[in-house]
N, C-alpha and C positions, 0 to 999 in steps of 0.2 A: 504494500500500500504506500502510495506517495505521501509525503509529509506536507505537501503544498496544498492548502485549502484556500480557495478563492471564493468570496461571497460578493456578488454584484447584484443580489436580489433579482436574479433571473433563473427561474426554475429549469429552464432548458439547459443551462450550462454550469450552474453553481455546484460546488463540491470540490472534489479532487480534480483540478483542471488547470490549464494554462491559458484559457480564454481571457483576453484583456478588454472585452467589449464594454463600453460605457452604457449606462442605463439612465433614462430620464423618467421621473414619476409624473403621472397625470392624475388629478383628483376629480371626483364627481360626488354627487349627493350620496349615492350608494357606492360602495367601494368593493373591488376585489382586493384581497389582502395578499401580498407577497411577503412571506416571513422566512427568515433564515435560521438555521440551527445555532448561529452565534448571537441571536437576539435582534439583529437588524431587521427592519421591516420598511415597507413602503406601500402606499395605496395606489391603485391604478383603476382604470375604467374597465367596463365589461368588454370593450373591443379588444384591448390587449389580452384580457383573460381568455377570450375566444381564440385569439391567435396562439396563445400558449397551449391551449387544449388541442387545437388542430395540429400544431407542430409535434407535441408529444404523441398524439395518435398516429400521425404519419410516420414517426420514427419508431413506432411500436415499442416505446420505452416508458409508458405512463404507469405509475403505481398510485395507489390511493389508500387512505384510511378515513374512517368516519369518526368524528368527535361528536359525542352525544351530550347535549346539555339537558339532562333529565328534568330538572325543575321547570325549565321553560319549554320543554318539548321541541327543541330546535336541534337539527342535525347540521353539522358543518362538514363539507367534503374537503379533504386535504389532498392535493394532487402534487406529485413529484416525479422526477426522472428516476425510474426504478433502476436504471443502469448505474446510478450513483449510490445505490444501496449495497450493503455488504453484510456478510454473516460472521458472527463470532460465536463462541461456545454459549454465551449468555443469550443469544437471540439475533434478530436481524435489525440493522440500524441504517440510518440515512444521514448523510452530511450534505448540506447545500441549502437551497431555498425552495419553498413550496408555495403553491397557489391555493388560497382558501376561498371557498364560496359557500353560501348557505343553500341547503337543500330544502325546497318547499314545493309541495304539490307536484312532485316528480320533475321539478325543474330546478335549475341553478339560478341563484340570485345574488346580487351584491349584498354587502354587510353594512349595517348602520355603524356609526361611531361607537356606540355602546357594545355592539357585537364584536367589533374589532378588539376591544380590550378584553372581552370575555374569552375570545379565541386565544389571545396571547397568554392569558392565565391558564387556559386548558392545555396549551402546548407546553408551557413550563413544566407541567406535571408529567409529561411524557419524555422529557429530556434526560439524557444520561451523560455523565462526564467520563470520557474515555482517554486513555493515554497510549500513545504510539511512540516508542523510542524516546521517551521523556517529554514529548509534546502533548499537552492537554488540550482537548477540544470537546465541544458539545455535539451530541448526536441525538436524533429523534429515534426513540425506541419504536420499531414497527410491530414486533411481536417477540 
């Protein structure tokens, strides 16, 4: 495993990579959330979210988990580049950035500001601290 982790808040390329692409954030009333395993995040619009979904599908590399907010009955879909996931004895992990959308009525929707903070808290609960040759980094626990 390479020790170089690059987070540009781009779910298509983040993780163990050498990609140097710059990213600009776009904000809307409802947001698609792009959140990284190092805690960085940005908000974007549904058009960019749709582009990310199409690129991941075309590359046949999309993976996902569902975050369930049981008290409020809301499900959030977390989508990532599964080629950036890896297995250890303790389970499967992901390093990089992820796209998060709300699942509602069998469709994907943007998040409100309140939901963005809720998802960030939920994601914190799934993070693990890993060490590779003395380098410490955060990874999302997939299972």
